[in-house]
N, C-alpha and C positions, 0 to 999 in steps of 0.2 A: 736280742730278738730271738724268740723260739721258733725251731722248725726242724724239720726231717734233715738227717745227715746223708749226704751220698758216700759211696765207698771211698771217695777220695778226701772226704772230711768237708767238703763245701756244702753249704745250705742250698737245697733246691725248692725255690719259691714256686708257688702257684703261677706266678708270671712266667716263668720259664716254659711251663707246659703249655700255657695259652699262647705265647709267641711262637712255638714249633708246631703248633695246631693240634697238640693232644690235650688229653683231658687229665686233670690232676688226680693223685690218688685220693680215695675217699677217706676223710678223717672222722674216724668214730668218736663219738661223743663230743664233737666240737662243732660250733655253728660255721656255716659256709660264709667265708669272707671274701671281699673284692679287694684286689691289692691297690696300693696307692697310686701307682702309675697305669691308669687304665688306657692302655694304647694297642689294641688289635689292629690288624692291617685293614679289616674291612669296616666301613663306616657303620653300616647297620649293626654289625656284630659289636663294635666298640659302644654303640648307643644302648644297646640291649643290656650290656654287661655293667655300663656305668650307672645305670638306672636300677639295677638289680642288687644294690648293696645292702648290708644290714640296716635295720633301723637305727642302729646306733652311730651310723656313720655321719660325719661331720656335714652339716648343712652348707657350709662354707665350701668344702670340697665340691658338693654338687653343684652349686652355684658356678665355681670355677670350670668344671668340666662341662657344664652345660653351655657357658660362654664359648669355650674353645669349640664345641661342636657346632654352635650356630656361626662362629667364624669360618670354620672349614667348610661348612655348607654354602655360606653365601659367596665364599672364593670359588667354589664349583660353580655355582650359579652364573657368576661373573664370566667365568670362561665359556659358557655355553651360548650366549647371545649378546646381541648389541644393545639390549634394554636392561641388563642385570643390575645396573647401578641403582635403579629405582626400588628395588628389593633390598639392597643394603642400606639405602638413605631411609627405607621404612622402619628399619630395626636399629640402626645406629645413627645417632647425631654426632656429626663429626665436622670439624673445621675444614676439612680437606673434601671439596666437592668432586665426587667421582661420577662421570658422565659416560654413557653409552654412545654408539655412533647413531647420529639422526638419520632418518630416512632421506634419501636423494630423489630430486626431481628426475627420474630415469626415462620419462617418456620421450620416444623418438618417432618423428613422422616418418612413414614409410612412403610418402608421396612428395610432391613438389612443395617446397617451402615459400611462405607468403611474402613475395618480395614486390617492390615497386614495379619491376619489369614485366610481372604477370598481371595484368588487369582484369577486372571483373567484366563480365558482358553488359553492356550499356542496355538499359531498358528506357529508351527515349520516347517521351510522349509526342504528338503531332503538334505543331504551332498552334497557339490559341485560336487563330482564325479557322484552323480546320477542325477543333474540337467541338464535338456536339454534347458533350458530357458538362455538368455544373462544374466548377473550379474544386470543389471539395467532394468528389464522388465517394460513396459509402460501398461496403461489401455488403452484398444481399446473400443472407446465409438462410438455406432450407434445412430443417431439422425434421427428424420424425416425431420427436415429441420436445417439449419445453426443456426437459432435463436429461435428453439422452446423452450418453457417455461422450461420443466423438463431437457432438454439437457443442457441449460444454468445454472440451478441450480446446475446440476453435476458438471459442468465446474468450478464453483465458488468454490464448496468444493475442487476439485482436486487443483485448483491453490492456494488456502488458504493454503493447506497442503503441498505444493510443491511437488506433485504428478504428475510424467510425464505422459503425455496422448497424444493420436492421436484421432481426432474427424473425423468421416465419416458419411456422409449423404448417408442412404441407397440407393444403387442403383441395377445395373443389374450384378455387379461383387464385389468381395471381395478384399480388399487391401492386399498386401503381407503380410503373417503372419510368414514368416521365413527369416532368413538371414544367410547364410552359415551353413545350418542345425540347427541353433539355433533360438528357439522360440523368437518372439520380444514382445509378450504381455502376462502379467501375469493373467489379468482379462479381461473378455468381458462384456460389459455393453449394454443393450438394453434400451433405455428410453421408449419404447413402446414394451413389450414382446410379444404382438400379431404380431408384425412385424417378429419377430423371428420364429414364427410358420408359416409364410407365405412365407418364402424364398423359392426360387425354389429349388427342389431336389437336383440338383448338387450342388449349393453353401452351401445348409444346410448339405451335407454330407462332403464337404470339411471342413467346420467350426466345425462339431462335432467331425471329425476326429482329427483336431488340438486340440482341448479342451481334448480329450481322451489321445492322444499320449503324449501331454506336462503336463498334470496333472493340466489344467487350468480350472477355473469355470467361471459361468455366473451369472451376476445379472440382473433381469428384474423387470420392474416396470408396473402394470397394469394400462391401460389408462382409463379415463373417458369416459363413453359411453352415447350416447343419450337413447337408449333403454336399460331397465333393463333387465338383466340376472338371472334367478333363477335356481339353479342347473345345470348350463351348463357345459358340460364337455369340458376341454382343449384338443384340437387336438393332439393325440397321447400321452396323459399323464394320469394316473389314478388319476386325480385331478379335482375337480368341484369348479365352482365360483359362488358367489351371488354379484352383482354389484349394484352401486347406493344407498348406505346405509349411513346414518348418525350415527356417533359411538362415543362412550365415554368411561371413566374408563380404561384406556389402563394399561396392565401389560405386564411383560416380562416372558419368561422361563428360569429361572436361570441355568436350567440345559443343555440349548442349547450351543453346542460348539462354535457358531459364536460369543457368546458374549465375548469381551475382553476389549476394551474401555469402552463399556457400561455396566453399572450395574442393575441388577432387583431391582429397588429402591422402591417396591411395587406397589401401584396402583396410577395412576395418575388421580385424579378425575376431570376431565375436558372434554369438548366437543372438538372433533377434528374439524378442519376447514373444512367446506364444507359438502355435501351430497351426494359425488359421489365416495364413498370408495368401494372397492371389499374386499370380505372375501373369504377363502379357505375352501374347506372340501376334505380332502385326502382319497383315497381308496387304499393306499398302505403303508407299513412299512418304505418306503424310505423317507417318509415326516416327519418332526419334527417341531412341532409350535415353531415360534420364539416369536411371539407377539399376545396378545389377546387384544379383546375390546369388549364392551357390546353395543348392538343396542341403539339408543337413543329414545326407547319407553318404556313407564311407564310399560307395562305389560311384556316386556322382558328383562328388564335392567339387570337380573340376568344370562343371557345367556353368554358365552364366545365364541366368533367367532374368528378364526384364521385371523389376519390381515397380518403377514408377516409369511413365511414358508421357512424352509430349505430342500432343496432335497439333501439328502446325497449321491446320485449317484448310489444307488442299482439297479435302475431300468434300467438305460440305460448307466452307466458308467461315467456320468458328473454330478458334484456337482453344485447347483443353489441354489440362494436366491431369493425369488420373494416377492415383496411389493405389497400390495393391493392399491396402490395409488401413489401420488407424495411425493416431499420433502417439502411441505409446513408445515408439522408437525415436529417440531425441533427434536424429538426423531428418526425419520427416517433418519436424517443426520449423528447422531452417528452410528445407525445400518448400514448404507451405507459404512461407513469407516470400521466397523468391517467386513463387508461381503467382502470388498475388501481384507482385510487382511487374512480372513479365507480361501477364495476361491484362493488366491494366495499362499496358505501356508506359509504366513508370509513374502513373498518377498516383498510385497508393504505394509509395516506396519509402524505404528507411534510408537514412544516411548511413554511410560505411565508417563514419568516424566515431570513435569510443574513447572518452576521457575516463581514466582510472585514478582515483586517489585512495591510497592505503594508510589509514591513521593508525598509529600504534598508541593506544590509551595507556594510562595508568605507569608512566614511565616514573621509575623510583617507588612505586606504590607496593609491588607485590611481596608477599611474605617470604622469610627466609627458606631457602632451599629451592625456589622456583624461580629466581631472579636471573639476570643475565650474568655471565661471566665475561671477562675479556675474551675467551675463545668465541663467546656468542656474539660479541660486538664485532669481531673481526669476521665472522660468518655473514653477519647483516651487511657490512660494508662490501664484502665479496660478493653477495647476492645482489646488492644494489648495483654493481657493475656489471654484472652478468644480465640483470634486467634492462639496463640500458642499451643493450646490443638489440633488444626486442621492442622497448618502448623508449623513445627519445626522451633524454633529460629525466629519467625515472629517479624519484626521491620519496622516501618514506616520510610521513609526517608525523612527528613524536609530540605526544600530549604529556605534560609533566605536572606532578605534585610536589613540590620542593620539600615539604614537610619530612617526606620520607626518604630524603637523600641519604646515602651512606648508613641504611638500616638492615643491610643483609649480613651474610657471612663475608669474611675477609675477600675471598674471591669474587663475590657479588659485589662488594663495594669497589673493588678494582674495575670492575665492569661499569659500574656508576661514573667513576672518574674518565674512563676511556671514552664513554660517550660524550662526555664534556670536552675531551681534548679533540673530538671530531665533530664539535658543534656546526661548523659550516657545511659538513656534508649532508646535513638534513634540514628539512623544514620543521618549524617548532610551533606549538601553540599552549596556551595555558589551560590547565583543568584547575579545579579549587585547590587551595593551599592544603587543606586536609582531606580532600576528597569527599567533601560532605555534599549531600544532596541539597540543591538550592531551594527547593520548595519548602524546606523545614526552617529558612533563616530569613530575617528581615533584610531590607536594603542595607542597613548599617552594617550588619554582620557579613553580608555577601562582600560589601566594598573592602571590609578588613580583610577577609580571607584573600580576596584578589590582590589587594596591596602587598600581603606577605608574599605571595606567589610571584608578583612582579619584581619586588625586591630581590628575591631570590635568583630570579633570571638576570636581572642587571649585574649582580654579584657574580655570575657565572658566565656572563657574555653570551647568554642565550637571547636570540632576536625577540623583540617585543612588539614587532609592527605588523604580523601576519594578517590582522583584522579578523582572526578566525579563533573560536573556541568551541569547546564541546563541555556540557554539563554532565557531571557524573550521573550515570544511570538515565541519562537525557531528561532528568527532573527539571521541571520548571520552563522547558522549552515548548512543549505542548502536552497537556494543557498549560496554558501560559502562566507564568508566575511573573507579574509585571514588574517586582523589584530585580528579578534577575536581568532583564532587559536594561532596566536603568543602570544598574551597577555595571554590566558589561560594557554599555557606551561611556560611561565615565571613566572607568578604570583602564580598560583595554582598547576602547574604540573599535569594538566588534562590529563588523559590518556583515558577518556570514557565520553560520553555525550549520549543524546538521543534526537530523533526529530520526529514530526509527518510529516514532509514534504519530505521525501525522499521515493520513487521518486515523489509522490504527497500525498496530504492531504487525498483525496479520489480516489478510494475506499479503505478502510482501510485494507481490506484484502491483498492487494499488497504493504503494507509498507514494506521496507527491510533495512538492514544496509549496511554499507561501512566503510572504513578505510581512513582517509585523515590526513596526517601530522603526522601519528603515533597516531592518536586520534581516537578511536573506536566510531563510531556513530551507535547506536542501534535504532531499530524502537520503538516509543513510542506509546500507544494506549489511547484512551479516553474511559471513563466509562460512559458517559452520564452526568457527573457533570461538571459545569462550575462555573465561579465565581459568576454568577448571580443565579445559582440554589440552593439555601439556605433553602428554605422552601417547604416542601412536598405539600402543597396545591397550590402552585405556580409553580409546575414543569410542564414544557410543555407537555401537554397532560394528566397531572394528575398522580396520583400515579399508576394507572393501566399500564402506559406506562413504568415507571421506573421498576415495577415489572416484566413486560413482558421481558424486556431486561435481567434481572436477572434470571427469570425462563425459561431457554431455549432460550432466544433471543440473541441479539447482544454481550452484555457483557459475557454471559455465553459461546457463541461459540467463541469468542475472545481468552478465556483461553484455550478452547478445541483444537482450530486449531493451537495455537502458543506454541512451546515449552518454549519460554521465552517471558514474558509479562511485560513491564513497563507501569504502568498506571498513567496517571496525573491527579492530584486533587489539591484542592486550601484550603487554610487556612479557607476560609468561609464556606466550605463543612464541617467542623468539629465543628463550632459553630452553633447557631441557631438551626435547626432541626437535626444537625449531619447526613447529609444525606450519607456522605461518610462510616461512621460506619454502618449505617443500610445496604448500597449497599454491601460492601465487606463481612461482616458478612454473609448475606444472600446467595450472591453467592456462597461463599465457602462451606456453608452448603448444597447448592443445588447440587454442583459439587461433594461432598462427597456422596450424596444419589444416584445419578444418574450415576456416573462414577467410574471407577477403577483408576483414576489418582492419582499420588503421587505428592502432592503439597510441594513445598520447596521454601525457600527464600535465597538469599546470598547476600553480598555487591555488589555495581554496578561494581566494576573493576572485580570481579570474574564472574559476569554475562556476562560481555563483552567478557571474554575469552572462557567461554562456548559456547556463540553464535557463534563465528567465529570458534570455533572447530566443531560446528554442520554444520555451512554453510560456509565452506571455499571459496566457488565460490563467496560469496558476499563480499569478502574482497576489490576487486577492484570496485571504484565507476563507474556509468555511468552517466556522467554530461549531464543533460536534458536542453531543451531550456527554458529559464525562461519566456520568453514574452508570452508562450501558458497557463501559469497559473497565474490567476489573483493574487491569494494568494502569489505566489512567487514574483510578481513584487511588492507587497507591503512591503516584506522583503529584498528587493534587494536595494543595494545603489543607490541613485538618479542619481548620475553621470554616472551611467552604462546604456549602450543601447544595444539592440540587432542589431541595424544598424551598429554596430562595429564588427559584425561577417559576414563572407564571404557569398557570394549568390551563388557562384559555385566553384567547387574544380577540379582540374586536379589530377586525382588519379593515373596516370602511364598506365602500369607498366614502369620500367626503361629500359632504352636503346631502346626507342621506338619513339624518337622524342618530348618527353615532354618539354625538355629545350628550344628547338625551338618554340614550341607552346608557353610557357610561355613568351618568348621574343616578339613574335608577338601579344600576346593579350595585354602585357604592353604597346605597342605602342598606343592602342586605348585611346583616350582623356576621354572616360566614365568609362574606367576600371582601377581600382587601385589593384596592386598588394600587397601582404605582405611585411612588412619590411624584410631586409635579417637577417639570423641568423649568429652568430658568429662562430657556430660550423658546420651547416649544409647548409650554404650559402643561395641560394634563397628557400629552402625548409624549412618549420616549422618542420615538421614530429612530429605532435602533437598526433594524434590518434592511432599510432602504436608503441609507445615507451615509455620510462621512462617520457618523457614530459608530458604525459597525466596526471600523478599524481600531476603534479603542478598546476593544475586546470584551469578554463576557465579565470580567471584574467590574467593569465601567457600567455594564447593563445590570447586573445583579445589585449594584449599590441603589438602585431605584426601588428596591423591594425589601420590606423587613423580613427578618428570619421568624417564622411562625412559632409560637410558643408550642402549638399543637398542630403538627403537620396534617394530621388526618381530619381536622375540622376547619381549617382555614383555606380559602381558594384565593390564591393570588392571580390578578390578571393586569392586562394593559391594553389600552386602546390607542391604536395608531392609525387613522383612517388611510394615510397614505400607503399603507402595505398592499391594498387591493391589487393595484395595478402594475406593482413593481415586478420587473422582469426576473430578477434573482431572490426576490423576497420568499416565494414558496420553498425553494431548494435551502435557504439558510434556515428558515424557520423548521423545517423538517429536520435539519441537521441538529439544532440546538434544542428543539422541543418537539421530540417525534410523537409524543404522547398527547400534545396539547390539543384542545378543541377550538375550533375556529367559528366565529360568529360574523356573518355578512348581512348588511342591510342594503335593500335596493328599493328605489322609487322610480317612476316613469324616467327614464334617461333624458329626455328632453327637458323636463323640469329640472332634474340635477344640473344640466348643463347651464341653463338659464340661471339658476341659483347661484352656481359658482361665479358666473360673469359679474352678478350684482354684488356678490361677496367681495370681489377684487376691487369694484368700483367703490364700495363702502371703506375699503382699507386704502383708498387713494392710489391704486395702482396706476401709473401713468399710461400703460398701454390700454387698459380698460376704460379709462376716462377719455382717451383720445379716439377710440374706435366705437361704433355702434355693435349691438349684438349680431346683427346681420352680417357686418364686415368681419366680425371675428370668425363666424362659424362657416363662412364662404372664403376665407383666406386660402391662397394658393402657395405653392412650393416658391414661388418667387417674390413673395411678400417679405416684409422685414422679420427677422428672427424672432423678435419679442412678440409680435404678432401671431406668428406661427405657434410659439410657444403656448400662448394664451388660448389659442384654437384647440390645441391638443389637451390641455388642462380641462377644457371644457367638455370635450367630445369623447377622448379615449376612455376614461373611467366608466362611461356609460355602456361600453361593448361588454356587458356583463358576462355573457356566455364564453367569450374568449377568455376572460380572465380566470373565471371558475374552472375552465378546463385545465388551465396551467396549475392551479392549486390542487386539482384532483388528480393530476398526475403524480404528485408527491403525497398526498393524504387520501385514505379512503372516505368515501361519502359519509361513513357513520361518524367522522369526526366534524362534520361541517354542519352548520344549520343555517337557512336563509331566512331573514326576517323581512317581512313587508314593511318598509318603512313608514307606509300611509297607514297600515294598520296599528303600528306602534304609535302614531300620532293620535289616532282616533280611539283606540282601545288597547292601551298599555298594560292593564292588568292581566288581560288574556295572554298577551305575547309574553310578559315577564313569567308568568306560570309556566307557559310552555317552555320557555328558556331554562328555567329551574330544572324542569324534569330532564331535558336534554343533557344539562351539565351534571346531573346527579347530585345536587347541592342539598345538605341537610343542615340545620332544620329547614322546612319549607316556610317561605317569608309570605305573609299575607299583605300583597300589595294594596288591596282594597281599602285598607285603613290607612295608608300611607301616601296614596297619590288622589289628587282632586283636580277637577277641571278648572281652569282659571278663565272667565269669560274675557277678561282685560287682554290677556296674553293670546288667548285663542288655542290653547294646549294644556295637557295635564302638567301638574307641578307637584313637589314634594310638600307633604304636610308637615309642619313643624310641631314642637312639642306645645306651642301656644295656640295651636289649632288654626295656624295662618299657613299660606302658601308661600313655598321659596322656589321662585321660578328662575329659569335660565338668564342669562345677562341679556343686555340691550341688543348684542349681535345676533341673538338667537331669535328665531321666528319672526323675521321681517317680513313685512307686506310688500312685494314688489309690484310695479305696474304690469298689466297684463302683457302677454307675449303677443307680438305681432302675428296674425293669423297665417301670413306667408311664411314667416320663420317657422312656426309651429308645424306647417304642413311640410316644409322642407326638411325639418328635423325627423318628421314621422316617417318619411320615405328614406331618409339616411339610416335610421335605426331599425327598419322593417327586418332586413336580413339577421340582424343580431338579435332582434326579440324573438323571431321565429326559432332561431337557434337555441335561445334561452328556454323557450317552451318546450323544445324537443328534450332538452338536457334535464329539465325538471321533471318531465314525465318519465324518462328513462330512470332516474334516480328515485322516482316515487316521492318526489317533494311536491307540496301544495303550490299550485300556479297562483300568483297573486291576481287580485281581481283587476288591478289597473293593467296588468299584461295581457288578461283576456279582451278587455275593452280595445287596448292599442291593436290586437290582431283582428278585431272584427272589421 
């Protein structure tokens, strides 16, 4: 190798000059070369030199040097922080799993710990004989506007906790406060307390008298103000306020009797959101501080200002809780619930028991590199033991898909095996074998997948009798895929599942449960962790966002608001940074610090029984319109279409001409009626009976799939829908855009017709009793007689039933047809109905209907120019009604007919001629 010689005869290479920090001598006439061992002390210097070689330098050398540099850089990153292993893994796929140190649940409560020796303050109601309120009093909420911010926040809390309420926008008059001498409201809430102070004297006296007489309290929120008040006296009260303050370091008065759900957890050392808070200075012993805060000023941080205050009622006989601001601060949401409980004397109060179940979905499913290792399994077991100190008998609930067992790196496969070594430490449930979405599979394929997973479980000693299962992506649970329920019952004997999708994924506070095919479906909650949220520094919004959810945010409030919470997590949340362990240990510690909640856990089957014991009114499902929810469309079978649902309904009532109307509609070439039922003939009777529990697949099978959805109108006629209590809500949920067709005739005539209809069908009760005996039956008469009486009389209360439908549908979606006019002039009625429905092409009924003298009404004209009339059971001629019965019924229906006339006038509907005659 050529090179310059030193005086001692040794070759001095350019490397030597670089290593001692000097510059090599210039080589005249020779290109600059970079030595083979490119190793300067400084990394940045080394990089620049290694990349600065001649073009003829070997590309292999460059690759090797670049690899060395990357390795050194990664090692440096590893030494800098607890999460550097993720950078390494992103560059190098290796069999050795390099992990950093996961975050720890470091929250420490600086106040008293939630123990059974420290019981919350009781909010005991008076004995039933002393109570002047109804058994289920509501919250009466007064707001500035329908959509005011604080008012909406209050409503969200009430709805999330299933507390009944009535919202009133403040006006010139108060709503009715009593009903039959019983008070309707257990608490009155003003989103702006100053509006309460400004009520006119007459209404203020009425409201205050109600509050005193019925032992009802008031909650008020001080509004934000543009001008700052200093020592301003509240009108009529020995209480002074100072507004527009920034506050921090909140603490609670543990001796205040309002505290029940909320625990005085020491000092919350953080700033409150905003700078528009109001504080109170009392001038009477009737006031007791509920909450203190310090001003956000360096020289005044030691002061304790009253942020929320209890008025015990000693001054004017009315108890109040006043808040110096809105509900943006999480602690105020708890205190608001306590205030409602205290001021209602416990009548509107929440249980302090909370049941929590944490599901770990996708056991064995996660991809390589983010699965659990043996260290992660040990950490899971250790966390489970720590959590048992806070929640008795705590266990994680593991859902597995056996197909992916031993499908990771060696360390992860060892983690799989370790989970099975500790199989008895957990609860278990089966996913699908291949984690396939059930709504894409037939029942045969579903059963095959489940059998494979069950065989895997039996081979590895995993329990198979939990009675619980979760569908991947919640597919098939809701909207219902009937084959999934069939396969679940057949293979796993599933009796309980859970889903995020009922009635919708968002808002989460409105998730509810239902029972279908004897399988309990419980609401499932998210905790902010998903399959992709595995590293703390990659969490959306950063660690601060996750901590905010834990410390008074969404996750914390989800547990507070829901007596039973099932949380979805994934296997990947327990490997990597073990965010699930961090999340649940942290939130449970926070709950123990700031609430008096008693936390428990039980297996899923017991959880389901407890849920529907608490909320029996949720047992019956309310099927929703799948096509209004994009998420539901993604997990609904592709062969299903909302075009197979009817566009309008003829809802009755019975014996008003609905069958004739059904026949006339079916004549229209653009209208398609439902297929007949073997049991109920032309009526499906889905929304008002046991058929409803068969699900919407059963219902949709009564309708063809239109070849051209834009030109075909599907409809059904079920005359029993009209008076059904739950029918309007159910129809609105499944068919929100449907049009409604109602027919009415004189109610006394309808009652008489129903009685003879039942006699014609040999009903034993109708044959045994006269019409007079039926309509005058009392509550002490036989049940069958009372039932027949109700079927005769109740449907004719037209206004009452129409009001119920109009609570769910706008008047523009409902048409009222005079059944007498339908009989005498069907062409006019059908033309008007076509225009209402917007049906094209327009059908000329003049050419297709003809009056039949023998039958006494209009009939269909056939191709042979003959008339085809309804069957023998239609158009019967009955003996005249007894005059005394007719007079009795006219008096009975008088208030209902008056109400109907007022309703039709208000809606700008035409008033039938028979109604005008009835009211003369």
